[in-house]
N, C-alpha and C positions, 0 to 999 in steps of 0.2 A: 705208656702207650694208651692206657685207658683214658687218661686225662686228655691226651691229644685227640683221640677219636671223639670224645665228648665235645671238645672245643670245635672240631671241624663240623660236627652236627649242629652245634649252636650257630656257627657262621652260616651254614646252609639254610637254617631256619630263618635267620635274620635276613639273608639275601632274598629268600622266597617271599618273606613279608614285604620287603621293600619293592619287589617286582609287582606284588599285588596292589600295593598302595599307588605305585607309579602308573599302573595300568588304569586305575580309576580316574575318570575324567570329571574332576570337581569343577564347579562353576561358582563364580562370585554371586552371592545372593542378590545383589543389586541388579544383576543382569537377567535373572530369571523370575524376579518378583518386583512388585511395585507397592508402595504404601497407599492405602485407601485415601482418596481425596487429592492425591498428587497426579494430576492429569492435565493435558492440554485441551483447549476448547476451539472448535473451528469457527472461523469468521468468513463472511461472504458479503460482497457488495456489487452494485451495478454502476458502471462508470463509462466515461468516454475517453478515447485515445485520439489525439489530434497530431498534426504534423506529419502525416503519412504522405509518401510520394505517389499519389494517385493509386494507392493500393487499399483504400478504405472501402467501407460498405457502399453498395449501390442503393441509394436512399429510396429509389422507386420500388425496390424489392424488400427493403427493410425499413418500414415506416417508423418503427420504434426508435431508430437512430435519430431521425429528424425530430421526432417528438421530444426526445431527451435533450437534444441540442436547443430546441426552442425554449424548453422549461429552464434550462441553465442560463440562457441569455436573458430570459425574463427576470430571473433572480439577480442578475448582474445589472439590471436597468436598461437592457436593450430590448426594444419592442420590435417583433417581427410581424409584418402585416399578415392578416388572415388570408389564407389561400396561397401563400407564397410557396412556390415549388423550389425547395432547396436542393440543387444538384451538387452535392458535395462528394468528393472522392478522397479527401484526406482526413476523414473522421470515421471511427469505427466504434461500435458498441461492444463492450467487453464485460466479462464477469471477473471480479477480483477476489481471490481466496488467500487465506493465511491461517496460521495456527497460533493461538494465544497461549504461550507456555505457562506452567504453574508458577505462582509467586511473582509474576511479572509486575513491574511498577510503572506508574505513570511517567511518560516521557521516554521510555525505552523504545527501541526500534525493532521492527519485524521485517522479514523477507516476505514478499508477496508474489503470487503468480497471477498473470494476466492472460485471459483466454478470450478469443473472439467468439461472439454469439451470432454474428451476422455472416455476410459473405465476403468479408475483407480478405484480400489475397495475402497480405502480409502486415504484421505489426512492427516490422523492423524500422527503427528510427523514430518511432512514435513516442509521445509523451502522455502519460496518464494524468488526467485532471483530478483534482481533489475528490476522493471517493470515500464516503462513510462505509465502514465495515461493521456489520451487525452480527450479534450472536444469535443463538436459538431462541432467546427470550425477546428478540426484537430491539434490544438496546444497542447503541453505538459504542463500540469499545476501542476503535482505532480509526485513524484517517490515513488514506494511502494517496501518494502522489509521487511522480518522478519519471525519469526516462527509462524506457523498456529495453532490456537486453534480450534480443531474440537470436538464438543460435542458428536458426535456419536461414536459407537464402533461396530465392527463386528468380527465374528469368524466362521470358517468352518473346518470340519474334516469328513472324511468318507462319503462324499457326502451330508452331512447335514450342514446347516449354520444358523446363528442367527445374527440379526442386531438390534441395539437399536439407534433410532434417525438417522439423516442423516450423512453419512460418506463421501460423495462426495463434501462437502462444509464446510467452516470454516471461522473464522474471525481473523484479526490481529489488536488488539487494538493499536492505534497510529502507524499504520504500514506504513503510507505514509507521506511524507514531501512536503509541498506546495512550488513550485518553481516559480509560476507565479500567479498573482492575477487578478481578474476580476473587472474592474472599475465599481462602482455603483454610479449613480447620483440620489440623492433623489428628488431634486426639479429642475424644469426647469422654469426660469423666475419667481421664487417665488411661484410656484404652485406645489402641490404634490397630487396625487390621492390615495385615500383610497379605497381599493377593498374589498368588502364583500365576504367571502368564500361561502356563499349561497345567491344567488340573491333573494331579496324580497323587494317590494316597501315599505311595512310598516317598515321594519328594516332600509332601507335607509333613510326614512323620520325621524324616531326616532333618528337615528345617527346624522343627520344634525341638528335637534333641540337640541340634547344634547350638541353638540360641540358649537353651537352658544350661548346657555345658559351659558355654562361654561366659555366662553371667553368674553361674553358680547358684541359681535359684529357679523356681518354676514360674517364670514370667511369660512364657509362651505356651499357648494352648491351641492345638489344631482343631478347628471347628468342623472342617470337611476336607475334601480333596484339594481345595483351592485356597481357603482362607485360614490364616493363623492369627489369633488375637494376641497382642502384646500388651503388657502392663508397663506403660511408659511413665517416666518421671513427670511431675507436674510443672517443675521449673522449665522455662522455655530454653535456656541455655543447656541445661542437662538433657533436655529432650532431644535437641539437635545432635549433641554428642552421642547419645544413646542410639539414635537412628543411623548415624554415620558408622558407628561400630557394627550395628546389625547388618547393614548392606555390604560391609566388607568381609563378612564371614564366607567361608567356602563350604558349599554343600554339593554332594554328589546327587544329581537328579535321577529319578527312576528311569527305567528303560522306556525308550520311545515306543509308541504303538506302531507296528509295521504298517506302512502306508505307501501306496503308489498313486501319484498325481499325474493325470493325463490332461494336457491342454489341447482340446479338440480344434482350436483355431490355428495353432502353430505347429501341431504335431509333436510337441515336446512330451517326453516321458521322464519323470523323476521319481526315484524311490530311495527310501532311507536304508540304513545299514541292517535293519532287523527283518527285512523281507526275505522269506525263504520259499522254496518250492518243494512240493511233493512229486513223486514219480508220476509221469503222465506221457501220453502219446499224442502228437499233434500232426494234423495234415491240413495245410493251408495253401490254397491255390488262388490265382487271380483270373478274373474273367474280363476280357476287353472286347468291345464292339467297335469296329472301324467302318466308317461310311465314307466312301470316296465318290465324289460327284464328277461324272464324265458326260457333260451334255453333248448331244448329237445335233449337228447342223444339217438341216434338210434343204438342199439347193434344187429349185425347179429347173426343168429343161428350158433351153433358149426358145424365145417367142411363144412360150406356153401361157403366159399371162399370170403365172403363179408368183408367190412371194416366198422369200427365204424365211424359214422358221427354225427355231431352236427347240429341239425335243429333249426334255429332261431325262437323265439317265443316271442311276446311282448303283454302285457296287457295294454290297454289305458283306462283311466277313466277321465271324465270331471266333475269337481265340481264347482258349482256356489254358491257364498255366498248369504246370504239374503240381499235383497234390501229394507228394511223397510223404509217407508216415514217418515222422521223426520222434524219437524217444528222448524224453528229458529225465535225467536221473534226479534223485532227491538232492536238494542243495541246502547247505547249512550256512552259507555266507553270501554276502552281496556279490563278491567277485564270481562265485560259482553261478549265481543267478544270471549275471550279465554275460558270462561266457556261454551259458546254455542258450540264452535268447539270441546271442550273436551267431551261434552256429546254425540257427534257422535261416539266416540270410534274409530276414524280413525287413521291409521298409518301415518307417515310423508309423504309417497308416496301418499296415498289416500288424505291426506290433501292438497297437492299441486294441485291435480286434482279438488278437491272440490272448492278451492279458485279460480281457473281459471274459473270454471263453474259459481260461484257466480258473478265474474266480468263480464262475458258475459251476465248474466241475469240481470245485473244492481243492484244486491243486495249488492255488496261490494263497499263501498264508499272510495276507495283508488286507488292509482296507483299501478299496479302490475309489478314488475321488476324481471326478471329471469336472473340469472347469471350462 
């Protein structure tokens, strides 16, 4: 009986340990960190889109479109007489953007985004002419050209118009060809830095311990809350294998900072799972002012020689919503926070004001970020 009881206690202990391990949310190291020097580079260029069905720029209001077209025609050997007023409706000036990925080679293709900079109504059906894409250093790294795929559509007639999605921008899949590469050096003197996407001392410590445990030696050193320095092999092939093994390790990140993000433009409120509330009392009412215009028509008597006149008249009423005091109990989980805020019956706009007031009163245990 004693052995059976001890066996049961061992099973319960193992089961509890498995539950604890299963509840931990480990993440792949390659998803929460990047190697120093492995990054993309933005590219931008100015070009022209042609072949539009009378939906291009109005050149009288966008002179840079005509100027760019004249410069391009001059380079192609076509001379435009000075003072020529080019009334074009099928040409649009655009900005072309793309991202140059790390280790990209000459001849590889990139997806590009084309956006109108003038008053073009739509880029649908247009063709981008050859456009150089430059980096931050001013050098040309790619050339873009191709037919634009615009997801939006618009129509107008008789003074009415309808538009679905965005028509002033589109994409060209594989629309740019890389002409120059950006050299990327992974390790300097056998060392390479691993940068966490979110700085956290606990995550940095756990990452260092996981790497040293996996390789059986002290090859990782946490320099701060974001950077871990690794001693990488000098051989190129061994270095790639080493980095591939490092990014496949599983690490449990540190606890997220409690944060509430408020989008003042859309009224969206987003909070992470670590947000909690302290006990508080809230009274929130709404004030509305209604102005109703009721003009009075003054009609003169017959044969009096007077004229009919309209006398302005407005009725103004002020209504204030109820401000009943609501009590919010202390909340230890995100579900409890959401339930407590929903019981207030507040609109998204009211909810933003309530969260700001709770933060000022010290009842909201989270960082408040307004975008």
